[in-house]
N, C-alpha and C positions, 0 to 999 in steps of 0.2 A: 426370625423371619427379616429382621430389620438388616440384620449383619449378612444373611443370604442376598438383601436387595442391595447393600452397600459393593458387595462382591459383583454382582451382577453389572453394576453402574461402571466400575473399574475395570472389569473386562469389554466393556463395548468399546468399538474401536473410534476413537476422536475424530470429529469431523469439524471442520475450522468453519467459521461463518463464511469464509471468503467462498470455501467449497460449496457449501450446501446453497447459496446464493447461486451460483454459477451451474449446479445439478438440478434446481427446481424452478427457474426462469429462463423461459424462450429469449426474451428480449437479452438479457445478460449472455446468454450463451451464444447467441449472434455479435453481440460486441465483442464478444473475445475471439471469436474466431477471426474476426475483422483484423483483431488488434495484435493475436499471435506472430504471423507473418513478418510483422514491424520491426519486432523486438530485435533488440542487437544483443550480443553474448552477455549474461551476468544481470539483463533486466527482465523484471517480472509486473505481472497487473495484481494490485489488489482493488475492488470494486468497492467503494465506499456508496452505502445505501444512507438509510436516515442518520440524524445527526452528524457530530463532529467526529475528527479522523481519530483525535485522543492522543495526541502528540506533542512534543516540543520540537519545533523547528527550530535549527541554528544555520546562520550564515556562514558559509567556507570562505575563508580570505583567500581562497586560491586564485591563480587567473583564470577568469571568466565568471567566477561567482556562482551563485548557485545555493541551494538549501539542502540539509540533510537531517535526519532523524538524531536527536539529541537525548530522547526520554519518551516512553510511553506511558501513558495512563493506565494502572493496572484495572481491568474489567471495560476498557475503552475499545472503539472499533477497531482499532489498529493492531490491540492485544489479542482481539478475538479472531482477527481476520487469520492468524496463523501463519502469516507469510511476512510480514514487515519484523526488520529487527534494528536495533540502535545501529546507526552508522550507514544505514542506506542514504542514497540520494536519491532525490524526487527529481525525475525528468520530465515529465508530461502529466497534466491535468487532462483527460480527452483527447482534444487535438492542439491544445495548446502547451507550448513549449516553454518550460520552467526551468530547463536547465540553466541558464545563466541568471533568474530570478533572485530578488532580495528576500529577505524576511519581510520586509515591506508590503510587498505585494502579492507573495506566492499564498498566505493564509486568504486573502480575498477572492483569489481566483478558485481557491478549493470551496470554498461556501459557497459563492456564488454561481458555482455549475450545477448543471441541475443533475438530477439521482433518478437511476444508477451512477456515478463518475468512475471511471475508470482512471485509476492514479497509477503511473508507470514509473516503478522505481529500479536503481541499480544497487544491486547485491553484492557490489565490490565494496568492502570492509575498507581497502587503504583508498585513503583520501587524496594520493598521489595520481592515481589512475581510474579516473569515474568514465565508464564508456557512454555515458550521456552528454559528455562535456565536448566539443568541437577539437 
């Protein structure tokens, strides 16, 4: 019986924390519907609810600055979201642009934003061209 339960668990479709929050919260659905038209090619939304993001952000030294995801804490909100990948650049926190932000100010902006907090990231893993840069 335990083996059968494990098999059923493995056959269930995976639903990320991000997808579940969007599916079950009218407030988050409305937020996402308003943000989607503003996204540039290669950008996506991660909704941060309670707690910390669970990543290590690193400063880029390209012209214009900015931060990117250098490491994800296993089991943290970023890893559970199912959308963030190492190398992704953080572009906005809510309506606040962090595309030129520094490692000194961006964590505070994330921490002080009301929840749920929409984070806009760029999935370009090529640091020479970030869509969130001017």
